[in-house]
All heavy atoms as an XYZ file, in Angstrom:
762
protein
N      97.238    107.543    102.845
C      96.681    107.903    104.147
C      96.670    109.404    104.369
O      96.263    109.863    105.427
C      97.471    107.198    105.256
C      97.393    105.676    105.240
C      98.284    105.082    106.312
C      95.978    105.197    105.411
N      97.133    110.154    103.404
C      97.028    111.595    103.483
C      98.138    112.295    104.238
O      97.949    113.414    104.706
N      99.304    111.678    104.352
C     100.432    112.353    105.006
C     100.917    113.453    104.070
O     101.137    113.222    102.880
C     101.575    111.367    105.326
C     102.749    112.083    105.949
C     101.080    110.242    106.232
N     101.072    114.644    104.616
C     101.449    115.784    103.781
C     102.893    115.674    103.306
O     103.747    115.098    103.973
C     101.261    117.096    104.543
O     102.277    117.254    105.511
N     103.146    116.241    102.129
C     104.510    116.284    101.589
C     105.439    117.011    102.543
O     106.587    116.615    102.721
C     104.518    116.982    100.227
C     104.449    116.031     99.072
C     104.681    116.738     97.756
O     105.775    117.321     97.573
O     103.768    116.697     96.920
N     104.945    118.072    103.136
C     105.767    118.852    104.067
C     106.201    118.007    105.262
O     107.348    118.068    105.690
C     104.999    120.092    104.543
C     105.830    121.020    105.392
C     107.073    121.556    104.681
O     107.014    121.797    103.458
O     108.102    121.738    105.358
N     105.292    117.192    105.783
C     105.642    116.312    106.902
C     106.680    115.292    106.475
O     107.635    115.011    107.208
C     104.389    115.613    107.457
O     103.484    116.610    107.934
C     104.730    114.663    108.588
N     106.520    114.729    105.279
C     107.473    113.736    104.802
C     108.854    114.335    104.549
O     109.868    113.658    104.711
C     106.947    113.047    103.536
C     105.721    112.175    103.764
C     105.179    111.658    102.437
C     106.041    111.017    104.705
N     108.887    115.612    104.176
C     110.176    116.278    103.973
C     110.811    116.638    105.314
O     111.996    116.432    105.524
C     110.000    117.545    103.129
C     109.705    117.282    101.684
C     109.540    118.583    100.921
C     109.122    118.334     99.502
N     108.824    119.579     98.783
N     110.027    117.252    106.180
C     110.513    117.705    107.485
C     109.376    117.539    108.458
O     108.382    118.224    108.304
C     110.878    119.213    107.458
O     111.551    119.511    106.271
C     111.676    119.617    108.654
N     109.418    116.683    109.375
C     110.530    115.968    109.995
C     110.876    114.617    109.392
O     111.816    113.970    109.834
C     110.053    115.789    111.426
C     108.590    115.672    111.311
C     108.202    116.564    110.167
N     110.140    114.151    108.390
C     110.504    112.917    107.714
C     109.500    111.801    107.920
O     108.596    111.888    108.753
N     109.688    110.738    107.143
C     108.763    109.604    107.186
C     108.781    108.897    108.530
O     107.770    108.359    108.964
C     109.097    108.628    106.068
N     109.920    108.879    109.180
C     110.028    108.240    110.491
C     109.986    109.350    111.540
O     111.005    109.934    111.908
C     111.324    107.401    110.607
C     111.415    106.754    111.980
C     111.362    106.346    109.512
N     108.759    109.669    111.968
C     108.571    110.749    112.934
C     107.205    110.627    113.599
O     106.304    109.967    113.081
C     108.659    112.116    112.237
O     107.567    112.296    111.347
N     107.089    111.278    114.730
C     105.803    111.308    115.430
C     104.744    111.978    114.570
O     103.602    111.512    114.495
C     105.940    112.057    116.757
C     104.637    112.162    117.503
C     104.755    112.770    118.879
O     105.848    112.809    119.446
O     103.702    113.224    119.392
N     105.117    113.049    113.912
C     104.159    113.766    113.076
C     103.606    112.880    111.962
O     102.409    112.910    111.673
C     104.819    115.021    112.474
C     105.185    116.071    113.501
C     106.530    115.862    114.181
O     107.154    114.790    114.023
O     106.960    116.777    114.893
N     104.472    112.088    111.356
C     104.034    111.210    110.269
C     103.058    110.156    110.765
O     102.009    109.945    110.149
C     105.246    110.557    109.576
O     106.006    111.589    108.936
C     104.807    109.536    108.539
N     103.373    109.475    111.888
C     102.444    108.436    112.351
C     101.132    109.039    112.816
O     100.075    108.404    112.690
C     103.049    107.496    113.423
C     104.156    106.645    112.839
C     103.490    108.220    114.660
N     101.158    110.263    113.335
C      99.898    110.927    113.708
C      99.027    111.155    112.472
O      97.824    110.912    112.484
C     100.161    112.257    114.421
C     100.593    112.104    115.850
C     100.779    113.467    116.527
N     101.151    113.299    117.908
C     100.301    113.072    118.904
N      98.999    113.005    118.653
N     100.728    112.924    120.142
N      99.640    111.629    111.392
C      98.883    111.844    110.157
C      98.439    110.518    109.544
O      97.335    110.401    109.020
C      99.706    112.651    109.155
C      99.884    114.101    109.570
C     100.622    114.937    108.539
O     100.494    114.669    107.320
O     101.334    115.869    108.962
N      99.306    109.502    109.616
C      98.953    108.184    109.088
C      97.736    107.610    109.802
O      96.799    107.136    109.159
C     100.134    107.218    109.236
C     101.281    107.463    108.290
S     102.750    106.444    108.685
C     102.121    104.793    108.370
N      97.761    107.624    111.136
C      96.662    107.002    111.880
C      95.369    107.787    111.697
O      94.292    107.203    111.658
C      97.035    106.790    113.366
C      96.924    108.067    114.186
C      96.206    105.674    113.977
N      95.466    109.081    111.533
C      94.284    109.882    111.222
C      93.697    109.441    109.882
O      92.479    109.301    109.733
C      94.658    111.363    111.187
O      93.557    112.146    110.825
N      94.582    109.193    108.914
C      94.141    108.704    107.611
C      93.525    107.321    107.689
O      92.554    107.026    106.995
N      94.075    106.461    108.546
C      93.519    105.117    108.731
C      92.075    105.220    109.203
O      91.181    104.548    108.674
C      94.362    104.302    109.751
C      93.611    103.056    110.213
C      95.698    103.923    109.156
N      91.830    106.056    110.215
C      90.470    106.207    110.732
C      89.531    106.768    109.664
O      88.402    106.299    109.508
C      90.460    107.104    111.972
C      91.128    106.542    113.213
C      91.078    107.565    114.344
C      90.494    105.235    113.649
N      90.010    107.756    108.926
C      89.173    108.393    107.911
C      88.838    107.431    106.776
O      87.686    107.320    106.356
C      89.886    109.623    107.349
C      89.037    110.414    106.377
C      89.734    111.667    105.913
O      90.415    112.318    106.729
O      89.586    111.988    104.717
N      89.835    106.723    106.281
C      89.639    105.827    105.145
C      88.813    104.599    105.528
O      87.960    104.150    104.765
C      91.005    105.393    104.555
C      90.859    104.266    103.560
C      91.698    106.574    103.919
N      89.063    104.066    106.722
C      88.428    102.803    107.101
C      87.092    102.965    107.811
O      86.281    102.044    107.812
C      89.364    102.013    108.024
O      89.468    102.658    109.286
N      86.886    104.106    108.452
C      85.692    104.276    109.257
C      85.729    103.473    110.543
O      84.716    103.315    111.228
N      86.908    102.973    110.908
C      87.073    102.160    112.116
C      86.994    103.024    113.375
O      87.126    104.245    113.318
C      88.415    101.435    112.072
N      86.779    102.369    114.504
C      86.748    103.052    115.797
C      88.138    103.229    116.385
O      88.345    104.055    117.267
C      85.896    102.260    116.799
C      84.435    102.223    116.395
O      83.948    103.205    115.791
O      83.774    101.209    116.673
N      89.095    102.421    115.930
C      90.467    102.494    116.416
C      91.396    102.184    115.256
O      91.070    101.367    114.388
C      90.695    101.533    117.610
C      92.035    101.797    118.283
C      90.531    100.081    117.201
C      92.188    101.146    119.652
N      92.540    102.862    115.214
C      93.506    102.658    114.139
C      94.914    102.582    114.672
O      95.205    103.087    115.762
N      95.798    101.968    113.886
C      97.205    101.819    114.235
C      98.045    102.241    113.036
O      97.713    101.924    111.896
C      97.563    100.354    114.552
C      96.670     99.781    115.629
C      99.037    100.218    114.942
C      96.813     98.272    115.784
N      99.151    102.937    113.316
C     100.118    103.272    112.275
C     101.518    103.089    112.849
O     101.762    103.409    114.012
C      99.928    104.706    111.796
N     102.419    102.574    112.032
C     103.799    102.343    112.451
C     104.731    102.824    111.354
O     104.508    102.550    110.174
C     104.066    100.838    112.722
C     105.504    100.604    113.130
C     103.103    100.291    113.766
N     105.785    103.519    111.755
C     106.831    103.920    110.825
C     108.159    103.805    111.548
O     108.265    104.178    112.716
C     106.611    105.355    110.349
O     107.596    105.710    109.396
N     109.147    103.280    110.858
C     110.427    103.133    111.533
C     111.518    102.665    110.600
O     111.305    102.467    109.409
N     112.683    102.495    111.180
C     113.847    102.002    110.452
C     114.183    100.642    111.040
O     114.807    100.542    112.096
C     115.026    102.987    110.556
C     114.590    104.359    110.032
C     116.230    102.449    109.788
C     115.604    105.455    110.202
N     113.727     99.592    110.355
C     113.877     98.237    110.868
C     115.298     97.704    110.707
O     115.725     96.853    111.464
C     112.883     97.300    110.187
N     116.010     98.178    109.699
C     117.370     97.720    109.492
C     117.436     96.599    108.479
O     116.445     96.262    107.863
N     118.567     96.007    108.295
C     119.753     96.153    109.136
C     120.537     97.432    108.890
O     121.352     97.830    109.713
C     120.599     94.936    108.783
C     120.220     94.595    107.387
C     118.767     94.987    107.256
N     120.269     98.122    107.773
C     120.961     99.391    107.561
C     119.952    100.527    107.647
O     118.747    100.317    107.552
C     121.679     99.409    106.216
O     120.766     99.156    105.177
N     120.463    101.731    107.805
C     119.613    102.907    107.945
C     119.210    103.420    106.564
O     119.663    102.924    105.541
C     120.343    103.994    108.726
O     119.465    105.053    109.035
N     118.346    104.444    106.586
C     117.976    105.084    105.328
C     118.954    106.228    105.065
O     120.045    106.253    105.617
C     116.517    105.559    105.379
C     116.252    106.516    106.527
O     117.201    106.925    107.220
O     115.078    106.874    106.743
N     118.584    107.172    104.262
C     119.483    108.277    103.922
C     119.427    109.420    104.919
O     119.885    110.521    104.629
C     119.151    108.811    102.520
C     119.472    107.798    101.440
O     120.360    106.950    101.660
O     118.835    107.857    100.374
N     118.860    109.175    106.103
C     118.810    110.211    107.131
C     119.798    109.858    108.235
O     120.464    108.824    108.188
C     117.396    110.310    107.746
O     117.135    109.110    108.495
C     116.335    110.494    106.679
N     119.868    110.721    109.234
C     120.745    110.439    110.366
C     120.012    109.675    111.469
O     120.537    109.489    112.555
C     121.331    111.739    110.926
C     120.258    112.698    111.415
O     119.056    112.467    111.151
O     120.614    113.697    112.069
N     118.807    109.189    111.160
C     118.025    108.445    112.147
C     118.574    107.030    112.275
O     118.894    106.387    111.280
C     116.550    108.442    111.754
C     115.962    109.847    111.785
C     114.548    109.893    111.298
C     114.066    111.342    111.318
N     112.750    111.487    110.733
N     118.656    106.531    113.508
C     119.285    105.224    113.725
C     118.350    104.050    113.427
O     117.133    104.164    113.534
C     119.623    105.261    115.214
C     118.546    106.112    115.810
C     118.286    107.181    114.772
N     118.966    102.934    113.084
C     118.226    101.677    112.972
C     117.610    101.398    114.342
O     118.254    101.575    115.373
C     119.159    100.526    112.547
C     118.456     99.186    112.655
C     119.682    100.762    111.138
N     116.355    100.989    114.339
C     115.653    100.708    115.594
C     114.760    101.838    116.056
O     114.004    101.687    117.009
N     114.816    102.991    115.374
C     113.913    104.094    115.713
C     112.559    103.797    115.088
O     112.433    103.630    113.865
C     114.438    105.423    115.184
C     113.530    106.629    115.392
C     113.311    106.906    116.891
C     114.101    107.861    114.707
N     111.546    103.689    115.932
C     110.213    103.322    115.478
C     109.185    104.192    116.198
O     109.306    104.408    117.405
C     109.921    101.827    115.766
C     110.928    100.955    115.009
C     108.485    101.451    115.409
C     110.951     99.508    115.464
N     108.203    104.677    115.463
C     107.091    105.420    116.043
C     105.811    104.625    115.799
O     105.589    104.126    114.691
C     106.952    106.798    115.409
C     108.046    107.748    115.801
C     109.212    107.850    115.052
C     107.925    108.551    116.934
C     110.223    108.727    115.405
C     108.935    109.422    117.297
C     110.077    109.511    116.530
O     111.081    110.371    116.889
N     104.988    104.538    116.837
C     103.715    103.821    116.766
C     102.619    104.793    117.192
O     102.766    105.472    118.215
C     103.712    102.618    117.722
C     104.845    101.651    117.362
C     102.354    101.915    117.705
C     105.153    100.651    118.454
N     101.543    104.860    116.435
C     100.389    105.672    116.824
C      99.158    104.787    116.877
O      98.946    103.946    115.999
C     100.164    106.809    115.832
N      98.377    104.982    117.923
C      97.075    104.335    118.056
C      96.083    105.457    118.300
O      96.315    106.333    119.138
C      97.059    103.317    119.212
C      95.659    102.791    119.448
C      98.018    102.179    118.930
N      94.992    105.444    117.564
C      94.020    106.524    117.685
C      92.600    106.003    117.745
O      92.267    104.981    117.130
C      94.152    107.502    116.523
N      91.798    106.731    118.493
C      90.350    106.575    118.465
C      89.815    107.877    117.883
O      90.589    108.767    117.537
C      89.796    106.366    119.889
O      90.026    107.553    120.651
C      90.442    105.164    120.571
N      88.524    108.005    117.814
C      87.966    109.258    117.320
C      88.170    110.403    118.306
O      88.022    111.563    117.935
C      86.480    109.079    116.994
C      86.278    108.187    115.802
O      87.018    108.259    114.830
N      85.293    107.319    115.870
N      88.522    110.083    119.555
C      88.711    111.115    120.568
C      90.164    111.522    120.784
O      90.456    112.666    121.104
C      88.151    110.660    121.932
C      86.643    110.491    121.971
C      86.222    109.084    121.591
O      86.962    108.127    121.901
O      85.158    108.938    120.962
N      91.098    110.578    120.655
C      92.469    110.875    121.056
C      93.467    110.008    120.303
O      93.160    108.892    119.911
C      92.615    110.643    122.562
C      93.884    111.173    123.151
C      93.802    111.287    124.652
C      95.087    111.915    125.162
N      95.149    112.005    126.584
N      94.692    110.545    120.150
C      95.789    109.810    119.526
C      96.911    109.634    120.537
O      97.273    110.571    121.247
C      96.328    110.558    118.293
O      95.270    110.700    117.353
C      97.489    109.833    117.645
N      97.450    108.421    120.583
C      98.544    108.086    121.490
C      99.738    107.671    120.636
O      99.587    106.908    119.687
C      98.145    106.917    122.397
C      96.905    107.190    123.192
C      95.651    106.943    122.646
C      96.987    107.704    124.474
C      94.495    107.200    123.369
C      95.838    107.960    125.209
C      94.592    107.713    124.655
N     100.921    108.172    120.979
C     102.130    107.853    120.214
C     103.187    107.295    121.154
O     103.384    107.803    122.256
C     102.687    109.094    119.485
C     103.989    108.760    118.767
C     101.673    109.628    118.496
N     103.865    106.255    120.678
C     104.964    105.653    121.428
C     106.194    105.636    120.530
O     106.105    105.310    119.345
C     104.598    104.230    121.852
C     105.628    103.574    122.717
C     105.081    102.305    123.337
C     106.000    101.853    124.447
N     105.419    100.774    125.229
N     107.333    105.982    121.119
C     108.601    105.985    120.393
C     109.475    104.858    120.933
O     109.626    104.714    122.148
C     109.303    107.325    120.599
C     110.660    107.433    119.951
C     111.279    108.793    120.264
C     112.675    108.921    119.719
N     113.269    110.235    120.082
N     110.042    104.063    120.027
C     110.971    103.003    120.407
C     112.359    103.357    119.884
O     112.497    103.920    118.802
C     110.555    101.664    119.799
C     109.155    101.142    120.086
C     108.946     99.830    119.340
C     108.944    100.951    121.569
N     113.359    103.021    120.669
C     114.759    103.152    120.254
C     115.434    101.806    120.485
O     116.223    101.651    121.411
C     115.472    104.246    121.058
C     115.121    105.622    120.590
O     115.285    105.939    119.420
N     114.636    106.447    121.480
N     115.096    100.837    119.662
C     115.653     99.500    119.819
C     117.125     99.477    119.423
O     117.554    100.244    118.564
C     114.893     98.504    118.940
C     113.451     98.357    119.359
O     113.119     98.438    120.534
N     112.576     98.139    118.397
N     117.876     98.576    120.035
C     119.295     98.432    119.680
C     119.682     96.960    119.639
O     120.606     96.530    120.324
C     120.170     99.199    120.672
O     119.946     98.720    121.990
N     118.975     96.201    118.825
C     119.273     94.780    118.692
C     120.593     94.583    117.956
O     120.939     95.360    117.076
C     118.150     94.068    117.930
C     116.825     94.125    118.625
C     115.787     94.907    118.137
C     116.612     93.411    119.799
C     114.563     94.969    118.775
C     115.386     93.466    120.449
C     114.366     94.242    119.942
N     121.313     93.532    118.313
C     122.594     93.255    117.652
C     122.531     92.013    116.767
O     123.435     91.781    115.970
C     123.709     93.107    118.689
O     123.396     92.083    119.604
N     121.483     91.206    116.916
C     121.300     90.038    116.059
C     119.879     90.052    115.508
O     118.976     90.611    116.126
C     121.546     88.705    116.812
C     123.001     88.592    117.238
C     120.632     88.561    118.002
N     119.716     89.474    114.340
C     118.391     89.449    113.689
C     117.730     90.827    113.768
O     116.567     90.957    114.142
C     117.489     88.395    114.325
C     118.043     86.999    114.196
O     118.677     86.671    113.197
N     117.819     86.177    115.202
N     118.477     91.833    113.411
C     118.074     93.223    113.634
C     116.705     93.533    113.025
O     115.810     94.021    113.711
C     119.153     94.189    113.093
C     120.441     94.008    113.901
C     118.681     95.625    113.128
C     121.652     94.668    113.282
N     116.537     93.260    111.754
C     115.277     93.601    111.090
C     114.107     92.835    111.698
O     113.063     93.410    112.010
C     115.376     93.324    109.582
C     114.161     93.762    108.809
C     114.399     93.664    107.306
N     113.280     94.153    106.568
C     112.984     95.435    106.354
N     113.763     96.376    106.855
N     111.923     95.796    105.666
N     114.278     91.531    111.868
C     113.215     90.706    112.435
C     112.863     91.156    113.857
O     111.681     91.280    114.201
C     113.649     89.238    112.441
C     112.605     88.310    113.021
C     113.064     86.863    113.031
O     114.123     86.540    112.453
O     112.343     86.051    113.618
N     113.862     91.405    114.671
C     113.607     91.837    116.050
C     112.940     93.212    116.106
O     112.060     93.438    116.941
C     114.886     91.814    116.876
C     115.289     90.411    117.279
O     114.439     89.552    117.475
N     116.588     90.166    117.389
N     113.338     94.136    115.241
C     112.696     95.446    115.207
C     111.241     95.339    114.777
O     110.366     95.991    115.354
C     113.457     96.416    114.303
C     114.654     97.027    114.978
O     114.599     97.368    116.155
N     115.743     97.157    114.253
N     110.975     94.516    113.798
C     109.594     94.341    113.335
C     108.731     93.680    114.401
O     107.602     94.102    114.648
C     109.578     93.537    112.034
C     110.217     94.313    110.873
C     110.319     93.502    109.615
N     108.986     93.349    109.070
C     108.688     92.530    108.087
N     109.622     91.783    107.539
N     107.446     92.447    107.650
N     109.266     92.649    115.042
C     108.521     91.987    116.120
C     108.292     92.921    117.299
O     107.199     92.941    117.883
C     109.248     90.722    116.583
C     109.163     89.600    115.573
O     108.267     89.560    114.746
N     110.116     88.690    115.623
N     109.300     93.694    117.648
C     109.168     94.655    118.742
C     108.082     95.681    118.437
O     107.244     95.999    119.284
C     110.507     95.359    118.979
O     110.375     96.397    119.921
N     108.081     96.191    117.213
C     107.072     97.180    116.813
C     105.673     96.586    116.879
O     104.741     97.226    117.393
C     107.370     97.702    115.412
N     105.513     95.370    116.383
C     104.192     94.727    116.408
C     103.727     94.491    117.841
O     102.575     94.782    118.181
C     104.240     93.403    115.642
N     104.619     93.984    118.676
C     104.260     93.736    120.080
C     103.887     95.022    120.800
O     102.887     95.076    121.530
C     105.415     93.051    120.815
C     105.595     91.612    120.412
O     104.661     90.969    119.947
N     106.807     91.105    120.572
N     104.678     96.066    120.611
C     104.400     97.333    121.282
C     103.123     97.983    120.756
O     102.385     98.617    121.516
C     105.587     98.291    121.148
C     106.811     97.843    121.927
C     106.576     97.742    123.428
O     105.851     98.584    123.997
O     107.123     96.806    124.033
N     102.852     97.830    119.461
C     101.614     98.370    118.891
C     100.402     97.682    119.514
O      99.428     98.346    119.898
C     101.612     98.209    117.374
N     100.462     96.367    119.635
C      99.340     95.636    120.235
C      99.181     95.971    121.716
O      98.055     96.099    122.206
C      99.515     94.136    120.022
C      99.377     93.687    118.570
C      99.717     92.212    118.428
C      97.986     93.979    118.038
N     100.289     96.133    122.424
C     100.213     96.550    123.833
C      99.540     97.914    123.952
O      98.703     98.123    124.830
C     101.611     96.630    124.456
C     102.214     95.325    124.822
C     103.559     95.581    125.500
C     104.402     94.357    125.584
N     105.744     94.646    126.146
N      99.917     98.837    123.058
C      99.333    100.176    123.102
C      97.839    100.124    122.797
O      97.046    100.824    123.437
C     100.069    101.107    122.134
C      99.708    102.581    122.182
C      99.846    103.162    123.590
C     100.585    103.373    121.209
N      97.428     99.290    121.858
C      95.997     99.120    121.571
C      95.276     98.640    122.825
O      94.219     99.173    123.193
C      95.762     98.136    120.402
C      94.301     97.722    120.316
C      96.212     98.754    119.092
N      95.841     97.639    123.496
C      95.218     97.114    124.724
C      95.110     98.194    125.790
O      94.076     98.325    126.453
C      96.004     95.918    125.254
S      95.833     94.451    124.232
N      96.162     98.986    125.963
C      96.139    100.069    126.946
C      95.056    101.087    126.612
O      94.323    101.537    127.493
C      97.498    100.755    127.016
C      98.590     99.905    127.619
C      99.973    100.509    127.467
O     100.086    101.708    127.129
O     100.952     99.771    127.703
N      94.963    101.443    125.347
C      93.951    102.413    124.918
C      92.552    101.857    125.179
O      91.681    102.551    125.712
C      94.138    102.783    123.435
C      92.942    103.566    122.894
C      95.420    103.577    123.249
N      92.324    100.602    124.822
C      91.004    100.003    125.022
C      90.675     99.873    126.504
O      89.533    100.096    126.897
C      90.934     98.638    124.341
C      90.965     98.670    122.809
C      91.033     97.264    122.255
C      89.768     99.418    122.263
N      91.643     99.517    127.323
C      91.400     99.404    128.760
C      91.057    100.748    129.372
O      90.130    100.862    130.171
C      92.619     98.797    129.459
C      92.791     97.328    129.178
C      94.105     96.758    129.681
O      94.904     97.514    130.288
O      94.340     95.568    129.450
N      91.791    101.785    128.993
C      91.512    103.127    129.518
C      90.180    103.658    129.019
O      89.479    104.364    129.729
C      92.638    104.097    129.166
C      93.907    103.814    129.935
O      93.867    103.258    131.040
N      95.024    104.170    129.368
N      89.849    103.321    127.789
C      88.588    103.786    127.212
C      87.395    103.145    127.918
O      86.355    103.750    128.061
C      88.575    103.469    125.706
C      87.414    104.106    124.992
C      87.514    103.843    123.503
C      86.351    104.490    122.804
N      86.304    104.163    121.382
N      87.583    101.905    128.334
C      86.490    101.174    128.989
C      86.233    101.650    130.410
O      85.192    101.410    130.964
C      86.804     99.670    129.009
N      87.203    102.334    131.000
C      87.060    102.767    132.410
C      86.191    103.999    132.520
O      86.114    104.845    131.723
C      88.457    103.042    133.019
C      88.331    103.684    134.378
C      89.251    101.777    133.081
């Protein structure tokens, strides 16, 4: 999707900058009118960074604008499944919000 090495190094794969570059790549590669990108730490354990399990960034973009949402989930059971479901639900909600605002 064309995320730069510099972005992946600093601030990292789980960041607003990364999902912005990812969703831009989605639009470019697919030719779609709207795109979604998600990056996060689903768990149950963290990666090699100091970022917590449950940190998720979602980007939704049109050709005019990009919207980013940050989640800080703190599930205590079914951590990975709940983080993945939360990310999917929030991504779809953000798509709906973008489409509703675009239609107005």
